Every structure is written in C-alpha cells, then in structure tokens.
N, C-alpha and C positions, 0 to 999 in steps of 0.2 A: 452562588452568592454574588451580589453586585458589589464591586469594589467602589468605595467612596474615598475620594482623595481630598484631604482637609489639612489645614495648618498653614502657617506662615514661617518662612525660614530666610535667613540672610546668608549669602555666600559671595565670595569675591572671585572675579574673573582673574586668572593668573596671567603672567606675562606672555604665555603661549595661547591666550584666548580659550583656556580650558575652564570648564565649570563642572560642578558635580551636583546631581540631584540629591537631596537629602534621602537617606536610607528609607525612611518611613514612606516616602513617595515612590522611590525607585523600585522597591520590592514588589510593587504592584505591576510593574512593567516587565514581566518575566519573559516575554517574547520580543522585546525590543520596543523602541519608541521613535516617534517622528516629531520634529520641531518645525513650526511654520510661523509666518506672521499671524498675529491675532488682532483683536480689537483694542481700541484705546491705546495703541502703541506698545502693547505687550506681545509676548510670543506665546503661542499655544504649544503644549506638549501632549501628544496623543499616544496612547498605547497602540501597538500594532493592531490589536483587535478593534479598537475604536476607529482608527483610520480606515481599516477594512470595511467597517459598517458604513462609514461616511461614503466611501467609494462605491459600495453597493447601491446606496441611495442615489449617488450621482449618475450611475449607469441608467437609472430610470428617468432622468431628466430629458425632455425633448431638446434637441439642439436649437430649436427655435425660441426657447425660453431664456432670453438674454438676461433677464433679471435674476434668474437662478444661477446661470453660469458665471456671471461676473464675480460673486464672492467665492465661488468654487475655484475659479482661475486664480484669484488673489491668494487663496490659502494654499492650493496644491502646487502652484508654480514656485512658491518659496519654500516648500517642504524639503526637509533633509532627514534621511534615515540616520540615526545616531549610532555610532560605534564607540563603546567605552573602552578605556584602557584597563589594566589590571587593578588600578586603584579607583575605578568607578568614574573617572573623569572623561569628558568628551570635549572635542573642539567645537566651540560655537561658531558657525559660519559667519564670516565678516559681514555679509549682507544682512544677516539677522541681528548682529551686534549693532550695526548702524541703524537699522530700522527701529530697534528698541531703545536706542540711545544709551546703552550700557557702557559706562566708562570704567568702573571698577567694581562697585557693589551691586549685586542683583538681589532682588527679593523674589523668592520662589513660593508660590502659593498653590495649595490644593483647591481646585474649583469644582469639586464634585466628580465630574466625569473626565476631567482633564486637568493638567497642571498649567499654570501660567508663570512666565518669567518676565519680570518687570525691572527696569532700571530703578534704583532706590528713589531717585528724584521723582520720576513719574508716578511711582506707587504712593509716595508721600503726598503728592499733589492730588492724586485720584482719591485717596482716602481722607481728604480734607485736612491734611496735616495732623492726623491722629497721633503721630509719634511725639508731637510737641504740645499736647493738650495741657493746659493749666487751668486753674480755677476760673480765670477771667473769661476764657472762651469755651468752657465746658458746656454751658447752656446752649450756645450757638451750635456746637458740634452735635449735641443731643437732638436738637430740633432737626438738623440736616439729616442725621442718621435715621431718626424716626421717619422722616419723609421718604427716604430711600427704602426703608424696610416696608413701609405701607404700600409701596408700589407692587409688592409681591402678591397682593390680593388680585391684581389683574390676571395673574397666572394661576389662581386658585390655590395659592399657598398661604 
C-alpha cells in the first residue's frame, strides 16, 4: 500500500532547535527519515525508502548531465539523517533552519510522497495569506487558487 502524506500542522522550534513531526506523518517513517533543502525555501523530509529510491535514480544519471546533477547536488549535499529522542523530537540542523528562515513557528505539511517544513511566514506568503482571508479578499483568493488548481491539467490530474 502506498503511503500518502497529507495535512497541515503547526509546531514550534524549541530553544535547543528541536522540532517534532506530527504523529500522523511520523508514523509513516518507520525506518527513519532524511531532511534536506527543498523548493520555494522549504525543507523536504523524505522517508528512508524514498531517499533510497531517489539515490537509485541518481546512480543512473550520466556524470556529463550537469542539468540533472545540479538539483541532486543541491538536495543531497544539505541532507541530514534524523535521529529522534525518546519524545520524538529531533535537532533541526542550523544550516537548514537558516535556509528555511524558521525563527520560532514551523508549518509542517504532508505533500503526498514527502513532508515539507516551512517557516510560518514563508508558508503564509506562499499560500497567498490564506490564514487571514476575510470577505473582502475571498474572491481574489478564490481566483488565484482556481488558477493554481487548473495548472494540474498540465500533469494529467
């Protein structure tokens, strides 16, 4: 059965730079997980199985394909295998905190095949301020959201 990671959760980074993945997401990572830089300023969280699948595909890339290697270098060079404490917390590496711009509050989302960790500010900006929708800008949000959703047809969805 394919694991599908969904949902949006807010958690705070503690004073020791520790974070916890929500149980509903963490339970899908039975063999551990890896965190790396992601797109749009977020962090990607891959299960050990998913990162192994990616690495198997990377092994097939010719060294001469610089366009393929550039994103793989970007992701893999920043990757960290995560070790949780007995309470399910892990230390988020400082280079990834800085990259994501997480100051205190993080938004953790299920993105289907992986999890993403966003700073609350970046997530709110990315989602067009959906946290603060009121009647005055509901129509503007709906038009923008509809436009984003309509892009899925490009991928046959």
